[in-house]
Backbone as numpy.savetxt, mean C-alpha at the origin, in Angstrom:
# Nx Ny Nz CAx CAy CAz Cx Cy Cz
44.44 11.86 -18.77 44.08 11.15 -17.57 45.23 10.29 -17.06
45.91 9.66 -18.02 47.03 8.81 -17.62 48.18 9.64 -17.06
48.36 10.86 -17.61 49.41 11.74 -17.10 49.16 12.11 -15.65
47.92 12.40 -15.35 47.55 12.77 -13.98 47.80 11.60 -13.03
47.41 10.41 -13.44 47.63 9.25 -12.59 49.12 9.00 -12.37
49.88 9.14 -13.42 51.34 8.91 -13.32 51.98 9.96 -12.41
51.57 11.22 -12.59 52.12 12.30 -11.77 51.73 12.11 -10.30
50.49 11.70 -10.06 50.04 11.47 -8.70 50.86 10.39 -8.03
51.06 9.28 -8.75 51.81 8.18 -8.18 53.27 8.56 -7.92
53.85 9.37 -8.79 55.26 9.72 -8.62 55.47 10.82 -7.59
54.61 11.85 -7.58 54.85 13.00 -6.72 54.10 12.93 -5.39
52.83 12.66 -5.42 52.00 12.80 -4.24 51.92 11.56 -3.38
51.98 10.43 -3.96 51.83 9.20 -3.18 52.95 9.04 -2.13
54.19 9.26 -2.46 55.23 9.18 -1.42 55.03 10.20 -0.30
54.55 11.41 -0.66 54.30 12.43 0.36 53.15 12.00 1.27
52.12 11.40 0.70 50.98 10.94 1.49 51.39 9.81 2.43
52.20 8.89 1.95 52.68 7.80 2.81 53.55 8.34 3.95
54.36 9.32 3.66 55.23 9.92 4.67 54.38 10.64 5.74
53.35 11.37 5.30 52.46 12.07 6.24 51.71 11.08 7.11
51.20 9.97 6.51 50.47 8.96 7.27 51.36 8.29 8.31
52.62 8.08 7.98 53.55 7.44 8.92 53.92 8.39 10.07
53.87 9.71 9.83 54.26 10.65 10.87 53.14 10.94 11.87
51.89 10.55 11.55 50.77 10.80 12.46 50.75 9.81 13.60
50.40 10.33 14.79 50.31 9.45 15.96 48.91 8.85 16.05
48.71 7.95 17.01 47.41 7.29 17.20 46.32 8.31 17.53
46.65 9.33 18.32 45.67 10.36 18.68 45.19 11.11 17.45
46.12 11.39 16.52 45.74 12.07 15.29 44.76 11.21 14.48
45.04 9.92 14.37 44.15 9.03 13.61 42.77 8.94 14.24
42.71 8.95 15.58 41.41 8.92 16.27 40.62 10.19 15.97
41.28 11.34 16.03 40.61 12.62 15.73 40.12 12.63 14.28
40.95 12.17 13.37 40.56 12.11 11.95 39.36 11.18 11.76
39.36 10.02 12.39 38.26 9.05 12.26 36.96 9.58 12.83
37.01 10.19 14.03 35.80 10.75 14.66 35.26 11.90 13.82
36.14 12.75 13.32 35.71 13.86 12.46 35.03 13.36 11.20
35.59 12.35 10.60 35.01 11.77 9.40 33.62 11.19 9.67
33.48 10.47 10.77 32.17 9.90 11.12 31.15 11.00 11.40
31.57 12.05 12.10 30.66 13.17 12.38 30.22 13.85 11.09
31.13 13.99 10.15 30.77 14.61 8.87 29.76 13.75 8.11
29.78 12.46 8.33 28.81 11.58 7.66 27.48 11.52 8.39
27.50 11.54 9.72 26.29 11.31 10.51 25.50 12.58 10.79
26.15 13.66 11.18 25.46 14.88 11.61 24.54 15.46 10.52
24.98 15.58 9.29 24.05 16.13 8.29 22.79 15.27 8.12
22.89 13.99 8.28 21.71 13.12 8.17 20.73 13.34 9.33
21.25 13.70 10.51 20.38 13.92 11.65 19.54 15.19 11.49
20.11 16.20 10.88 19.44 17.48 10.76 18.78 17.71 9.41
18.86 16.74 8.56 18.27 16.88 7.23 16.75 16.84 7.34
16.11 17.75 6.67 14.65 17.79 6.66 14.15 17.09 5.43
13.03 16.40 5.60 12.43 15.74 4.44 11.67 16.77 3.63
11.79 16.68 2.35 11.05 17.58 1.48 9.85 16.83 0.94
8.70 17.45 1.00 7.50 16.84 0.47 6.96 15.78 1.42
6.23 14.86 0.86 5.61 13.81 1.66 6.61 12.69 1.95
6.49 12.03 3.08 7.41 10.92 3.37 7.20 9.78 2.38
8.26 9.05 2.12 8.18 7.94 1.18 7.27 6.85 1.72
6.47 6.29 0.84 5.55 5.23 1.24 6.29 3.90 1.18
6.00 3.07 2.11 6.65 1.76 2.14 6.22 0.97 0.92
7.15 0.19 0.38 6.81 -0.62 -0.78 5.92 -1.78 -0.35
5.14 -2.24 -1.28 4.17 -3.27 -0.96 2.79 -2.67 -0.90
1.78 -3.47 -1.04 0.41 -2.97 -1.08 -0.30 -3.27 0.21
0.21 -2.69 1.26 -0.41 -2.88 2.56 -1.39 -1.75 2.81
-2.44 -2.07 3.52 -3.40 -1.04 3.89 -2.84 -0.21 5.03
-3.20 1.06 5.05 -2.79 1.90 6.16 -3.52 1.46 7.41
-2.95 1.67 8.60 -3.57 1.19 9.83 -4.97 1.76 10.06
-5.23 2.99 9.61 -6.53 3.58 9.85 -7.53 3.26 8.74
-7.16 2.42 7.81 -8.03 2.12 6.69 -9.14 1.15 7.08
-10.33 1.35 6.54 -11.36 0.33 6.71 -10.94 -0.92 5.95
-11.23 -2.06 6.49 -10.90 -3.33 5.84 -12.14 -4.22 5.91
-12.54 -4.73 4.76 -13.74 -5.54 4.71 -13.38 -7.01 4.48
-14.12 -7.88 5.10 -13.94 -9.31 4.88 -15.25 -9.88 4.37
-15.13 -10.92 3.57 -16.29 -11.58 3.01 -16.89 -12.51 4.07
-18.12 -12.22 4.47 -18.78 -13.04 5.49 -19.60 -14.16 4.85
-20.28 -13.85 3.75 -21.12 -14.87 3.12 -21.41 -14.48 1.68
-21.53 -15.49 0.85 -22.03 -15.31 -0.51 -22.97 -16.47 -0.76
-24.26 -16.17 -0.80 -25.27 -17.21 -0.94 -26.07 -16.97 -2.21
-26.19 -18.01 -3.01 -27.01 -17.95 -4.23 -28.36 -18.55 -3.89
-29.42 -17.88 -4.35 -30.79 -18.35 -4.12 -30.99 -19.69 -4.84
-31.96 -20.49 -4.40 -32.17 -21.82 -4.99 -32.42 -21.80 -6.51
-33.08 -20.81 -7.02 -33.31 -20.74 -8.47 -32.12 -20.15 -9.23
-31.17 -19.56 -8.51 -29.96 -19.04 -9.14 -30.12 -17.69 -9.81
-31.21 -16.99 -9.55 -31.44 -15.69 -10.19 -30.97 -14.52 -9.35
-30.79 -14.72 -8.06 -30.26 -13.66 -7.22 -29.33 -14.26 -6.17
-28.54 -13.37 -5.56 -27.56 -13.81 -4.57 -27.41 -12.73 -3.51
-26.97 -13.14 -2.35 -26.74 -12.22 -1.25 -25.24 -12.22 -0.93
-24.66 -11.03 -0.92 -23.24 -10.82 -0.68 -23.12 -10.05 0.63
-22.49 -10.64 1.66 -22.39 -10.01 2.98 -20.93 -9.75 3.30
-20.63 -8.49 3.68 -19.28 -8.10 4.07 -19.32 -7.54 5.48
-18.16 -7.60 6.15 -18.03 -7.08 7.51 -16.83 -6.16 7.56
-17.01 -5.01 8.20 -15.93 -4.04 8.35 -15.11 -4.42 9.58
-13.88 -4.86 9.37 -12.99 -5.22 10.48 -12.00 -4.11 10.80
-12.04 -3.02 10.04 -11.13 -1.90 10.28 -11.88 -0.71 10.84
-11.40 0.46 10.51 -12.01 1.71 10.97 -13.27 2.02 10.16
-13.98 3.04 10.58 -15.21 3.46 9.94 -14.92 3.91 8.50
-15.80 3.54 7.57 -15.63 3.90 6.18 -16.95 4.20 5.50
-16.90 4.87 4.37 -18.08 5.20 3.58 -17.98 4.50 2.24
-18.96 3.68 1.93 -18.95 2.95 0.67 -19.24 3.91 -0.48
-18.59 3.67 -1.61 -18.76 4.53 -2.77 -19.41 3.77 -3.92
-18.73 2.74 -4.42 -19.29 1.95 -5.53 -19.00 0.48 -5.34
-19.82 -0.33 -5.98 -19.62 -1.77 -6.04 -19.77 -2.16 -7.50
-18.70 -2.70 -8.06 -18.68 -3.04 -9.48 -18.50 -4.55 -9.63
-19.26 -5.14 -10.53 -19.15 -6.56 -10.83 -18.16 -6.72 -11.98
-17.09 -7.48 -11.77 -16.07 -7.72 -12.79 -16.21 -9.14 -13.31
-16.28 -9.30 -14.60 -16.33 -10.62 -15.20 -17.72 -11.04 -15.65
-18.75 -10.34 -15.25 -20.12 -10.63 -15.69 -20.83 -9.30 -15.93
-21.40 -9.15 -17.10 -22.11 -7.90 -17.41 -23.61 -8.01 -17.15
-24.08 -9.21 -16.84 -25.53 -9.40 -16.66 -25.96 -9.41 -15.20
-25.06 -9.09 -14.28 -25.41 -9.07 -12.85 -25.56 -7.62 -12.40
-26.69 -7.34 -11.76 -27.00 -6.00 -11.28 -26.91 -5.96 -9.77
-26.47 -4.82 -9.25 -26.44 -4.60 -7.81 -27.76 -3.90 -7.48
-28.57 -4.51 -6.61 -29.90 -3.99 -6.30 -29.91 -2.99 -5.15
-28.93 -3.00 -4.29 -28.89 -2.06 -3.16 -28.25 -0.75 -3.60
-28.63 0.31 -2.93 -27.94 1.59 -3.12 -26.72 1.56 -2.20
-25.56 1.51 -2.78 -24.33 1.36 -2.01 -23.70 2.71 -1.70
-23.76 3.62 -2.66 -23.04 4.90 -2.53 -23.51 5.68 -1.30
-22.55 6.12 -0.49 -22.83 6.95 0.65 -23.16 6.20 1.93
-23.23 4.89 1.88 -23.56 4.12 3.08 -22.33 4.06 4.00
-22.51 4.46 5.25 -21.41 4.44 6.21 -21.34 3.09 6.90
-20.15 2.52 6.93 -19.91 1.22 7.56 -19.18 1.44 8.87
-19.86 1.22 9.94 -19.25 1.33 11.26 -18.30 0.14 11.47
-17.42 0.28 12.43 -16.47 -0.77 12.75 -17.22 -1.99 13.31
-16.88 -3.17 12.84 -17.44 -4.46 13.26 -18.93 -4.59 12.94
-19.39 -3.96 11.87 -20.78 -4.08 11.43 -20.79 -4.81 10.09
-21.91 -5.48 9.81 -22.07 -6.22 8.56 -23.02 -5.48 7.64
-22.81 -5.69 6.34 -23.64 -5.05 5.34 -23.92 -6.06 4.24
-25.18 -6.20 3.87 -25.58 -7.15 2.84 -25.92 -6.44 1.54
-25.53 -7.06 0.44 -25.79 -6.51 -0.89 -26.53 -7.59 -1.68
-27.62 -7.19 -2.31 -28.42 -8.11 -3.12 -27.98 -7.98 -4.57
-27.61 -9.10 -5.16 -27.22 -9.17 -6.57 -28.30 -9.91 -7.33
-28.58 -9.45 -8.54 -29.62 -10.09 -9.35 -29.12 -10.23 -10.77
-29.40 -11.39 -11.38 -28.99 -11.63 -12.75 -30.05 -11.05 -13.69
-29.59 -10.49 -14.81 -30.47 -9.83 -15.77 -30.48 -10.59 -17.09
-30.38 -11.91 -17.03 -30.40 -12.73 -18.23 -30.96 -14.10 -17.87
-30.88 -15.03 -18.79 -31.40 -16.37 -18.53 -30.39 -17.24 -17.79
-29.14 -16.78 -17.69 -28.10 -17.53 -16.97 -28.35 -17.47 -15.47
-27.78 -18.43 -14.77 -27.82 -18.43 -13.32 -26.55 -17.79 -12.76
-26.64 -17.38 -11.52 -25.47 -16.80 -10.87 -24.57 -17.94 -10.38
-23.33 -17.88 -10.81 -22.30 -18.80 -10.34 -21.17 -17.93 -9.79
-20.43 -18.41 -8.82 -19.35 -17.59 -8.24 -18.11 -17.54 -9.13
-18.27 -17.10 -10.38 -17.16 -17.04 -11.32 -16.83 -15.59 -11.70
-17.07 -14.67 -10.79 -16.80 -13.27 -11.05 -16.22 -12.61 -9.80
-15.76 -11.40 -9.97 -15.18 -10.61 -8.88 -16.10 -9.45 -8.55
-16.06 -9.03 -7.31 -16.72 -7.80 -6.92 -15.64 -6.82 -6.47
-15.72 -5.60 -6.96 -14.75 -4.57 -6.62 -15.46 -3.46 -5.85
-15.03 -3.25 -4.63 -15.65 -2.28 -3.73 -14.73 -1.07 -3.59
-15.28 0.11 -3.81 -14.54 1.35 -3.64 -15.13 2.08 -2.43
-14.25 2.56 -1.54 -14.74 3.23 -0.34 -13.75 4.27 0.14
-14.20 5.13 1.04 -13.40 6.21 1.60 -13.25 6.00 3.10
-12.12 6.43 3.65 -11.96 6.40 5.10 -12.34 7.77 5.68
-12.12 7.96 6.95 -12.50 9.21 7.61 -11.69 10.40 7.11
-10.51 10.17 6.54 -9.65 11.23 6.04 -9.85 11.46 4.55
-10.86 10.82 3.96 -11.20 10.93 2.53 -10.16 10.29 1.61
-9.38 9.34 2.12 -8.51 8.53 1.27 -9.39 7.51 0.57
-9.12 7.22 -0.69 -9.94 6.30 -1.47 -9.23 4.95 -1.57
-9.97 3.89 -1.28 -9.44 2.53 -1.32 -10.27 1.68 -2.27
-9.63 0.66 -2.84 -10.32 -0.34 -3.66 -9.98 -1.70 -3.08
-11.00 -2.53 -2.94 -10.80 -3.89 -2.43 -11.60 -4.84 -3.30
-10.97 -5.95 -3.70 -11.64 -6.93 -4.55 -11.98 -8.17 -3.76
-13.09 -8.79 -4.15 -13.57 -10.01 -3.51 -13.65 -11.09 -4.58
-12.91 -12.17 -4.38 -12.94 -13.31 -5.28 -13.98 -14.28 -4.76
-15.10 -14.37 -5.45 -16.18 -15.21 -4.97 -15.93 -16.70 -5.24
-15.11 -17.01 -6.23 -14.80 -18.41 -6.51 -14.01 -19.03 -5.37
-13.13 -18.25 -4.77 -12.31 -18.76 -3.66 -12.79 -18.26 -2.30
-13.84 -17.49 -2.28 -14.43 -16.94 -1.04 -13.38 -16.20 -0.21
-12.67 -15.29 -0.86 -11.66 -14.53 -0.13 -11.66 -13.07 -0.60
-11.22 -12.23 0.31 -11.10 -10.80 0.01 -9.62 -10.43 -0.07
-9.28 -9.65 -1.08 -7.91 -9.15 -1.17 -7.73 -8.00 -0.20
-6.50 -7.66 0.08 -6.22 -6.54 0.97 -6.61 -5.25 0.25
-7.09 -4.26 1.02 -7.44 -2.99 0.38 -6.22 -2.30 -0.21
-6.44 -1.59 -1.30 -5.37 -0.91 -2.00 -5.69 0.58 -2.02
-4.75 1.41 -1.59 -4.93 2.85 -1.57 -4.85 3.36 -3.00
-5.92 4.00 -3.46 -5.98 4.50 -4.84 -5.65 5.98 -4.90
-6.20 6.74 -3.95 -5.95 8.18 -3.94 -5.86 8.65 -2.49
-4.79 9.37 -2.21 -4.60 9.89 -0.86 -5.13 11.32 -0.83
-5.88 11.61 0.23 -6.49 12.95 0.35 -5.46 13.99 0.68
């Protein structure tokens, strides 16, 4: 490797400097434009293979249904609660509602297959199946599909009364 570098510096470098000095301004302009074209043109005509790259970050797609938490009310005796969500995005079909953090809370409504129109509200009745009362110390995880059969998951933190952004789980 060192021999090649030494030979290059001794033999070729002076020839390259001499050639560069003999070129006129027009030659340098042609060389520069040609170099730029060789870099830019292949990128213009390159075809993407497969699916386009998804943007980083967990943003919902524009056509995705998006639900917001409208109300979470616990009954006076603490044995049942009403969970109300509103669809602020596109039309979606509810699939499942899972209670995270409490195993004694049951979902009393049939959620699977219910279609949520845009700007409509939907109430879910929750009931405790033990001697404990319902406190907002758990999460609700809602799974739903959009019109293109993409599957989304959205979590609702009842302690802070906020909904997380929907997350695309499976693309159709």
